[in-house]
Structure formats: structure tokens, C-alpha cells
VMD Tcl script that builds the backbone (N, CA, C; Angstrom):
set m [mol new atoms 144]
animate dup $m
set s [atomselect $m all]
$s set {name element resname resid chain x y z} {
  {N N MET 1 A 108.194 153.580 90.853}
  {CA C MET 1 A 109.292 154.280 91.366}
  {C C MET 1 A 109.412 153.550 93.318}
  {N N LEU 2 A 108.479 153.921 93.813}
  {CA C LEU 2 A 108.812 153.176 95.224}
  {C C LEU 2 A 107.734 151.637 95.509}
  {N N LYS 3 A 108.469 150.681 94.708}
  {CA C LYS 3 A 107.856 149.602 94.931}
  {C C LYS 3 A 108.281 148.756 95.946}
  {N N GLN 4 A 109.869 149.178 96.472}
  {CA C GLN 4 A 109.906 148.459 97.590}
  {C C GLN 4 A 109.737 149.176 98.918}
  {N N VAL 5 A 109.286 150.209 98.668}
  {CA C VAL 5 A 108.478 150.733 99.972}
  {C C VAL 5 A 107.290 149.738 100.135}
  {N N THR 6 A 106.330 149.783 98.571}
  {CA C THR 6 A 104.845 149.519 98.830}
  {C C THR 6 A 105.370 148.263 99.629}
  {N N THR 7 A 106.516 147.424 98.966}
  {CA C THR 7 A 106.544 146.009 99.480}
  {C C THR 7 A 106.433 146.182 100.920}
  {N N ALA 8 A 107.509 147.212 101.517}
  {CA C ALA 8 A 107.622 146.882 102.923}
  {C C ALA 8 A 106.687 147.408 103.800}
  {N N VAL 9 A 105.817 148.034 103.454}
  {CA C VAL 9 A 104.598 148.918 104.039}
  {C C VAL 9 A 103.599 148.647 104.001}
  {N N PRO 10 A 103.050 147.068 104.082}
  {CA C PRO 10 A 101.858 146.329 104.142}
  {C C PRO 10 A 101.969 145.634 105.432}
  {N N THR 11 A 103.442 145.062 105.638}
  {CA C THR 11 A 103.893 144.037 106.566}
  {C C THR 11 A 102.497 144.557 107.793}
  {N N PRO 12 A 103.327 145.665 108.473}
  {CA C PRO 12 A 102.842 146.411 109.802}
  {C C PRO 12 A 101.121 146.703 109.531}
  {N N PRO 13 A 100.265 146.916 110.789}
  {CA C PRO 13 A 98.900 147.487 110.326}
  {C C PRO 13 A 99.099 148.651 109.492}
  {N N PRO 14 A 97.757 148.838 109.032}
  {CA C PRO 14 A 97.511 150.257 107.923}
  {C C PRO 14 A 97.143 151.441 108.732}
  {N N LYS 15 A 96.934 151.242 109.933}
  {CA C LYS 15 A 96.971 152.602 110.318}
  {C C LYS 15 A 98.289 153.182 110.826}
  {N N VAL 16 A 99.258 152.372 111.113}
  {CA C VAL 16 A 100.545 152.754 111.650}
  {C C VAL 16 A 101.680 152.689 110.207}
  {N N ALA 17 A 101.141 152.108 109.353}
  {CA C ALA 17 A 101.923 152.009 108.143}
  {C C ALA 17 A 101.697 153.368 107.415}
  {N N ALA 18 A 100.366 153.696 107.786}
  {CA C ALA 18 A 99.947 155.152 107.070}
  {C C ALA 18 A 100.306 156.277 107.674}
  {N N THR 19 A 100.173 156.461 109.041}
  {CA C THR 19 A 100.443 157.594 110.093}
  {C C THR 19 A 102.121 157.054 109.969}
  {N N GLY 20 A 102.609 156.325 110.756}
  {CA C GLY 20 A 104.207 156.610 110.736}
  {C C GLY 20 A 105.023 156.328 109.545}
  {N N THR 21 A 104.920 155.215 109.597}
  {CA C THR 21 A 105.636 154.567 108.249}
  {C C THR 21 A 105.683 155.121 106.860}
  {N N ALA 22 A 104.669 155.427 106.417}
  {CA C ALA 22 A 104.349 156.290 105.687}
  {C C ALA 22 A 104.680 157.357 105.549}
  {N N THR 23 A 104.499 158.515 106.490}
  {CA C THR 23 A 105.432 159.660 106.855}
  {C C THR 23 A 106.622 159.469 106.626}
  {N N THR 24 A 107.634 158.678 107.684}
  {CA C THR 24 A 108.981 158.505 107.825}
  {C C THR 24 A 109.201 158.043 106.388}
  {N N THR 25 A 108.605 157.239 105.974}
  {CA C THR 25 A 109.065 156.680 104.056}
  {C C THR 25 A 108.778 157.652 103.594}
  {N N ALA 26 A 107.992 158.325 103.618}
  {CA C ALA 26 A 107.690 159.616 102.947}
  {C C ALA 26 A 109.097 160.462 102.643}
  {N N ALA 27 A 109.112 160.881 103.766}
  {CA C ALA 27 A 110.347 161.920 103.887}
  {C C ALA 27 A 111.674 161.394 103.872}
  {N N ALA 28 A 112.252 160.076 103.916}
  {CA C ALA 28 A 113.465 159.688 103.758}
  {C C ALA 28 A 113.216 159.614 102.579}
  {N N ALA 29 A 112.267 159.242 101.702}
  {CA C ALA 29 A 112.384 158.745 100.231}
  {C C ALA 29 A 112.674 159.914 99.639}
  {N N THR 30 A 112.122 161.042 100.025}
  {CA C THR 30 A 112.273 162.365 99.318}
  {C C THR 30 A 113.730 162.704 99.217}
  {N N THR 31 A 114.479 162.859 100.438}
  {CA C THR 31 A 115.612 163.334 101.155}
  {C C THR 31 A 116.106 162.076 100.345}
  {N N SER 32 A 115.999 160.934 100.583}
  {CA C SER 32 A 117.092 160.076 99.976}
  {C C SER 32 A 117.362 160.166 98.582}
  {N N ALA 33 A 116.242 160.038 98.646}
  {CA C ALA 33 A 115.795 159.889 96.355}
  {C C ALA 33 A 116.378 160.938 96.055}
  {N N ARG 34 A 116.914 162.221 96.066}
  {CA C ARG 34 A 117.209 163.345 95.824}
  {C C ARG 34 A 118.524 163.186 96.351}
  {N N ARG 35 A 119.190 163.138 96.931}
  {CA C ARG 35 A 120.757 162.966 97.054}
  {C C ARG 35 A 121.221 161.148 96.358}
  {N N SER 36 A 120.352 160.325 96.701}
  {CA C SER 36 A 120.486 159.199 96.102}
  {C C SER 36 A 120.868 158.575 94.664}
  {N N THR 37 A 119.598 159.790 93.793}
  {CA C THR 37 A 119.773 160.245 92.698}
  {C C THR 37 A 119.979 161.054 91.813}
  {N N ALA 38 A 120.713 162.219 92.950}
  {CA C ALA 38 A 121.956 162.279 92.119}
  {C C ALA 38 A 122.939 161.714 92.209}
  {N N ARG 39 A 123.623 161.121 93.153}
  {CA C ARG 39 A 125.170 160.324 93.042}
  {C C ARG 39 A 124.781 159.004 92.482}
  {N N ARG 40 A 124.114 158.198 92.783}
  {CA C ARG 40 A 123.624 156.866 92.330}
  {C C ARG 40 A 121.884 156.773 91.361}
  {N N ARG 41 A 122.134 157.236 90.265}
  {CA C ARG 41 A 121.041 156.917 89.335}
  {C C ARG 41 A 120.480 155.239 88.698}
  {N N ARG 42 A 121.529 154.932 88.658}
  {CA C ARG 42 A 120.747 153.327 88.421}
  {C C ARG 42 A 120.593 152.508 89.570}
  {N N ARG 43 A 121.335 153.257 90.817}
  {CA C ARG 43 A 121.039 152.078 91.916}
  {C C ARG 43 A 119.559 152.666 92.519}
  {N N THR 44 A 118.292 152.353 93.120}
  {CA C THR 44 A 117.056 152.746 93.429}
  {C C THR 44 A 116.581 152.372 94.968}
  {N N VAL 45 A 117.512 153.200 95.928}
  {CA C VAL 45 A 117.732 152.620 96.915}
  {C C VAL 45 A 116.858 153.665 97.969}
  {N N TRP 46 A 115.603 153.227 97.384}
  {CA C TRP 46 A 114.416 153.869 98.501}
  {C C TRP 46 A 114.452 153.655 99.933}
  {N N VAL 47 A 114.899 152.800 99.959}
  {CA C VAL 47 A 114.079 151.735 101.674}
  {C C VAL 47 A 115.833 151.863 102.451}
  {N N ARG 48 A 115.476 152.810 103.257}
  {CA C ARG 48 A 116.815 152.852 104.265}
  {C C ARG 48 A 116.654 152.152 105.451}
}
mol reanalyze $m
mol bondsrecalc $m
mol representation Tube
mol addrep $m
């Protein structure tokens, strides 16, 4: 599901990615996922 996010996360350091990126990505993915899934079911725009 979050393949694009997983590819973009490994770029920064593990600590930053696990703390800031993971939290921001998870929150953004959850919120965007609900709205994106409701309106766009074919397009998976997890990474905003």
C-alpha cells in the first residue's frame, strides 16, 4: 500500500525518518488516504 512512502523514507537518516518522517508520513498518509481513497480509488497518492 505505502510503497512510494517506503521508497522515499530510506533517503534521510534512520533516526529522522523514524521520528519525523514516519510520524508526518503516517499522519499525512492516514488523513490523505481517507480522503484520497474516498474520492480517488484508482490513484494512490500517499506521498504528498
